[in-house]
C-alpha positions as a printed NumPy array, in Angstrom:
array([[ 30.77 , -39.06 , -28.279],
       [ 34.024, -38.746, -26.357],
       [ 35.105, -42.221, -27.543],
       [ 34.394, -41.157, -31.145],
       [ 36.495, -38.003, -30.69 ],
       [ 39.384, -40.033, -29.282],
       [ 39.174, -42.565, -32.131],
       [ 39.238, -39.717, -34.652],
       [ 42.171, -38.159, -32.817],
       [ 44.022, -41.49 , -32.837],
       [ 43.547, -42.023, -36.577],
       [ 44.48 , -38.415, -37.183],
       [ 47.585, -38.952, -35.066],
       [ 48.614, -41.944, -37.21 ],
       [ 48.265, -39.959, -40.411],
       [ 49.932, -36.847, -39.102],
       [ 52.851, -38.868, -37.765],
       [ 53.944, -39.33 , -41.34 ],
       [ 53.88 , -35.561, -41.946],
       [ 55.591, -32.934, -39.9  ],
       [ 55.525, -33.72 , -36.16 ],
       [ 54.581, -30.323, -34.692],
       [ 52.015, -29.453, -37.328],
       [ 50.406, -32.873, -36.926],
       [ 50.228, -32.511, -33.168],
       [ 48.509, -29.126, -33.49 ],
       [ 45.972, -30.606, -35.911],
       [ 45.343, -33.459, -33.462],
       [ 44.626, -31.002, -30.631],
       [ 42.384, -28.855, -32.85 ],
       [ 40.389, -31.872, -34.058],
       [ 39.891, -33.233, -30.517],
       [ 38.828, -29.799, -29.251],
       [ 36.328, -29.456, -32.11 ],
       [ 34.852, -32.877, -31.318],
       [ 34.492, -32.002, -27.618],
       [ 33.068, -28.486, -28.149],
       [ 29.39 , -29.587, -28.448],
       [ 29.727, -31.532, -25.199],
       [ 31.28 , -28.545, -23.443],
       [ 28.625, -26.113, -24.677],
       [ 25.851, -28.509, -23.629],
       [ 27.466, -28.948, -20.214],
       [ 27.802, -25.2  , -19.787],
       [ 24.149, -24.706, -20.74 ],
       [ 23.05 , -27.207, -18.088],
       [ 25.379, -25.69 , -15.495],
       [ 24.113, -22.191, -16.331],
       [ 20.52 , -23.341, -15.887],
       [ 21.31 , -24.903, -12.526],
       [ 23.093, -21.783, -11.325],
       [ 20.255, -19.526, -12.47 ],
       [ 17.492, -21.656, -10.911],
       [ 17.855, -20.429,  -7.298],
       [ 17.575, -16.822,  -8.423],
       [ 14.235, -17.319, -10.182],
       [ 11.497, -15.212,  -8.642],
       [  8.832, -17.156,  -6.808],
       [  5.191, -16.181,  -7.174],
       [  3.973, -14.861,  -3.825],
       [  2.827, -11.854,  -1.797],
       [  5.724, -10.462,   0.247],
       [  6.053,  -7.645,   2.73 ],
       [  9.433,  -6.   ,   3.265],
       [ 10.085,  -3.988,   6.404],
       [ 12.441,  -1.127,   5.526],
       [ 12.185,   0.348,   9.038],
       [ 14.405,  -0.233,  12.055],
       [ 11.529,  -1.672,  14.123],
       [  9.709,  -4.986,  14.43 ],
       [  6.411,  -4.793,  12.503],
       [  3.281,  -6.942,  12.873],
       [  1.472,  -7.494,   9.561],
       [ -1.979,  -8.797,   8.645],
       [ -3.483,  -9.392,   5.213],
       [ -6.997,  -9.519,   3.807],
       [ -8.164, -11.109,   0.559],
       [-11.174, -12.564,  -1.221],
       [-11.155, -16.375,  -1.166],
       [-13.646, -18.671,  -2.917],
       [-15.678, -18.929,   0.31 ],
       [-15.615, -15.14 ,   0.956],
       [-13.445, -12.537,   2.664],
       [-10.553, -13.704,   4.854],
       [ -8.108, -11.829,   7.084],
       [ -4.965, -13.412,   8.531],
       [ -2.234, -12.276,  10.905],
       [  0.082, -11.67 ,  12.578],
       [  3.35 , -12.074,  10.743],
       [  6.273, -10.598,  12.647],
       [  8.613,  -8.931,  10.178],
       [ 11.96 ,  -7.98 ,  11.698],
       [ 13.663,  -4.695,  10.77 ],
       [ 15.222,  -4.678,   7.284],
       [ 13.809,  -8.092,   6.31 ],
       [ 11.023,  -9.505,   4.138],
       [  8.363, -12.099,   4.882],
       [  6.149, -14.086,   2.497],
       [  2.489, -13.849,   3.502],
       [  1.   , -15.847,   0.623],
       [  3.068, -18.518,  -1.144],
       [  2.446, -19.381,  -4.768],
       [  0.736, -17.523,  -7.588],
       [ -1.736, -14.917,  -6.382],
       [ -5.354, -15.948,  -6.941],
       [ -6.885, -12.478,  -6.423],
       [ -6.234,  -9.125,  -8.004],
       [ -6.799,  -7.114,  -4.815],
       [ -5.09 ,  -7.652,  -1.464],
       [ -5.433,  -5.597,   1.705],
       [ -2.746,  -4.878,   4.271],
       [ -2.693,  -3.578,   7.826],
       [  0.531,  -3.352,   9.836],
       [  1.624,  -2.006,  13.215],
       [  5.032,  -0.889,  14.422],
       [  5.486,  -3.071,  17.501],
       [  8.108,  -0.784,  19.021],
       [  7.033,   2.785,  18.236],
       [  3.269,   2.409,  17.898],
       [  2.777,   3.632,  14.325],
       [  0.696,   1.791,  11.747],
       [  0.221,   1.303,   8.036],
       [ -3.508,   1.388,   7.397],
       [ -6.184,   2.399,   4.939],
       [ -9.93 ,   2.984,   4.453],
       [-11.126,  -0.642,   4.062],
       [-12.413,  -2.046,   7.37 ],
       [-11.702,  -5.702,   8.118],
       [-11.424,  -7.856,  11.241],
       [ -8.252,  -8.557,  13.246],
       [ -7.514, -10.188,  16.604],
       [ -4.937,  -9.676,  19.354],
       [ -3.092, -12.949,  18.703],
       [ -2.51 , -15.095,  15.617],
       [ -5.734, -15.302,  13.603],
       [ -7.531, -16.382,  10.447],
       [-10.969, -14.801,  10.288],
       [-13.685, -15.478,   7.722],
       [-15.867, -12.482,   6.929],
       [-15.366,  -8.749,   7.392],
       [-18.722,  -7.754,   8.888],
       [-19.695,  -7.401,  12.544],
       [-16.105,  -7.648,  13.771],
       [-16.825,  -6.279,  17.259],
       [-19.993,  -8.336,  17.753],
       [-18.042, -11.484,  16.854],
       [-15.333, -10.701,  19.409],
       [-12.734,  -9.252,  17.033],
       [-11.316,  -5.778,  16.484],
       [-11.821,  -3.673,  13.381],
       [ -8.856,  -2.19 ,  11.518],
       [ -8.515,  -0.103,   8.36 ],
       [ -6.657,  -1.986,   5.634],
       [ -4.921,  -0.43 ,   2.624],
       [ -5.918,  -1.876,  -0.756],
       [ -3.225,  -3.069,  -3.184],
       [ -4.206,  -3.648,  -6.81 ],
       [ -1.775,  -6.258,  -8.15 ],
       [ -3.105,  -5.849, -11.68 ],
       [ -3.526,  -9.625, -11.85 ],
       [  0.209, -10.274, -11.497],
       [  1.283, -13.572,  -9.939],
       [  3.658, -11.853,  -7.449],
       [  3.512,  -8.661,  -5.416],
       [  5.744,  -6.976,  -2.86 ],
       [  4.875,  -4.175,  -0.437],
       [  7.631,  -2.219,   1.285],
       [  6.861,  -0.651,   4.654],
       [  8.913,   2.499,   5.271],
       [  9.198,   5.28 ,   7.825],
       [  8.07 ,   8.791,   6.975],
       [  5.136,  10.396,   5.222],
       [  2.748,   8.12 ,   3.341],
       [  3.254,   7.972,  -0.423],
       [  0.476,   9.14 ,  -2.748],
       [ -2.282,   6.554,  -3.052],
       [ -2.055,   5.322,   0.535],
       [  0.697,   3.965,   2.665],
       [  2.003,   4.054,   6.181],
       [  0.937,   6.331,   8.959],
       [  4.254,   7.402,  10.493],
       [  4.939,   5.943,  13.938],
       [  3.699,   8.172,  16.74 ],
       [  6.302,   9.05 ,  19.396],
       [  5.234,   8.234,  22.946],
       [  3.572,  11.071,  24.842],
       [  5.639,  12.124,  27.871],
       [  3.749,  11.913,  31.175],
       [  2.323,  15.144,  32.538],
       [  4.387,  16.325,  35.525],
       [  2.498,  16.107,  38.84 ],
       [  1.035,  19.323,  40.131],
       [  0.448,  20.844,  36.666],
       [ -2.768,  20.752,  34.718]])
């Protein structure tokens, strides 16, 4: 296409040489620019697509920690083989972490989180199993008998969306569930007083 534009410009140049010099040169530039415009627009469209690609949202379940503390997070969900809980993800202050990558397969997800520095937690009324260290537990019944701990998870209805994000914040829980504010440490009782 570029070769064709240059050939047209060359033949135009030969014809315009016979007419006025400046007017012919302007016509030559205009004709070459018109021939190259489709290439430029196509190139810009490709470049625009490449620049926009990294900003596309990925389908996943993310937790963002809007506190100033390290938070440990666990998640529960219904898999094809039954209920599963997984943890712990360590989410640094003012950062986000992806817990489930890819399009969400379930409508409902359950979250339990603990403030590792101040002792607060984000919990809810749905009991599921957790463990002290990294875990992936199948089933939500008989947690204690199976050697696990039981924790109350908060339900999140994603409405069937392919992505979901939960933000953990300090302060009073929002309506519909949310975090239990971190509990300040209890000062020791002075000796000799009861």
